[in-house]
C-alpha positions in Angstrom: 0.1 0.0 0.1 1.2 3.6 -0.9 0.5 6.6 1.0 1.2 10.5 0.6 1.8 12.4 3.8 2.1 16.1 3.7 3.5 16.7 7.2 4.9 14.7 10.3 1.3 14.8 12.1 -0.1 12.7 9.1 2.9 10.2 9.2 2.2 10.1 12.9 -1.4 9.5 11.9 -0.5 6.3 9.5 1.9 5.1 12.4 -1.2 5.1 14.6 -3.5 3.4 12.1 -0.8 0.7 12.0 -0.4 0.0 15.7 -4.0 -0.8 16.2 -3.4 -4.0 14.0 0.2 -5.0 15.5 0.4 -7.7 17.6 2.9 -9.1 19.9 6.3 -10.5 18.0 5.4 -8.3 14.8 8.6 -6.6 13.3 8.2 -3.5 11.5 11.4 -2.2 9.4 11.8 1.2 8.4 13.9 1.9 5.5 14.7 5.9 4.0 16.8 8.8 4.0 17.7 10.6 6.8 14.5 13.1 8.0 12.4 10.7 6.1 10.0 10.2 8.7 10.8 7.3 10.6 10.8 8.7 13.6 7.5 10.2 13.2 5.9 6.9 12.0 7.3 5.3 15.4 5.9 8.3 17.4 2.6 7.4 16.0 2.9 3.6 16.4 3.7 4.4 20.3 0.8 6.6 20.3 -1.4 3.8 18.8 -0.2 1.5 21.4 -1.1 3.7 24.5 2.4 4.7 25.3 2.2 7.8 26.9 6.0 8.7 27.3 7.8 11.1 24.6 9.6 8.9 21.9 13.0 9.9 20.3 15.1 8.2 18.0 17.7 5.7 19.6 20.7 6.6 17.5 23.1 6.4 20.4 21.4 4.0 22.5 20.5 1.4 19.7 17.3 0.6 21.3 14.9 2.2 23.4 12.2 0.5 25.2 8.8 1.5 25.9 6.5 -0.6 28.2 3.5 1.5 29.5 1.3 0.5 26.4 -0.9 -2.5 25.5 2.1 -4.6 24.4 5.9 -3.2 25.2 7.7 -1.4 22.1 11.1 -1.9 21.0 12.2 1.1 19.0 15.5 0.4 17.3 17.8 2.4 15.3 20.5 0.7 13.1 22.3 3.9 11.7 25.4 3.2 13.9 25.7 -0.1 13.4 28.1 -2.0 10.8 26.8 -4.9 10.5 23.5 -7.7 11.6 26.3 -9.6 13.7 26.7 -6.5 16.0 22.9 -6.2 16.2 22.9 -9.9 17.3 25.6 -9.0 19.9 22.7 -6.4 21.5 20.5 -9.3 21.9 18.2 -9.1 18.9 17.1 -12.8 19.2 15.9 -12.1 22.6 14.0 -9.4 21.7 12.2 -11.4 19.1 10.8 -13.4 21.7 9.9 -10.8 24.5 6.6 -10.4 23.7 6.8 -6.7 22.1 6.8 -5.1 18.6 10.3 -4.2 17.2 10.7 -1.2 15.0 13.8 -1.0 13.4 14.8 2.4 11.8 17.6 2.3 9.1 16.8 -1.2 8.3 19.1 -1.5 5.1 21.7 -1.8 7.1 21.1 -5.0 8.6 18.9 -6.7 6.1 20.2 -10.3 7.2 18.7 -10.0 11.0 15.2 -10.0 9.1 15.7 -13.3 7.3 13.0 -15.6 7.8 10.8 -13.1 9.7 7.2 -12.0 8.4 8.3 -8.3 8.6 5.8 -5.6 7.8 8.3 -3.4 5.8 7.8 0.5 5.2 9.7 2.5 2.6 10.0 6.3 2.9 10.6 8.9 0.1 11.2 12.1 0.6 9.1 14.3 -1.8 10.2 17.8 -0.8 10.4 19.3 2.7 7.5 17.7 4.4 6.0 15.5 2.0 6.6 11.9 1.8 5.3 8.6 -0.1 5.2 5.8 2.4 4.7 1.9 0.9 4.1 -0.4 3.2 4.4 -3.9 2.3 4.8 -7.6 3.7 3.5 -9.3 6.5 0.2 -9.7 6.6 -3.2 -7.9 5.2 -3.4 -4.6 6.7 -6.2 -2.2 6.8 -5.9 1.8 6.4 -9.4 2.9 5.8 -9.9 6.3 6.5 -6.5 7.4 6.1 
């Protein structure tokens, strides 16, 4: 499915609609340039999961954990990693087993970590200062009626 958002608020709204359909164990991979909207989508996912605290990109932490929603959210940023091996070193497989949703920014840097996983793939394309084309594929059938 392809969507056009004109500002970060619309990208967050798309994330909120996605969150309503997420289940424990889901992996959402996000690919796109710097400032393409990956963290805005994740903020929307967090809101849709009922997470109340501020969501920021975990660029230096690699992963931020949020536990106050209907299911936990594990928000990864792979920008600083050099390979999937580094992701496995920080416990990627453990996160997959913890009963939360894993949202991975800069997923293109660690593609081999997703082999065999039924990921929901989100690709971002910048079309201007705030306009984005967002394509969501993979995983199961998703419903974005009303977006």
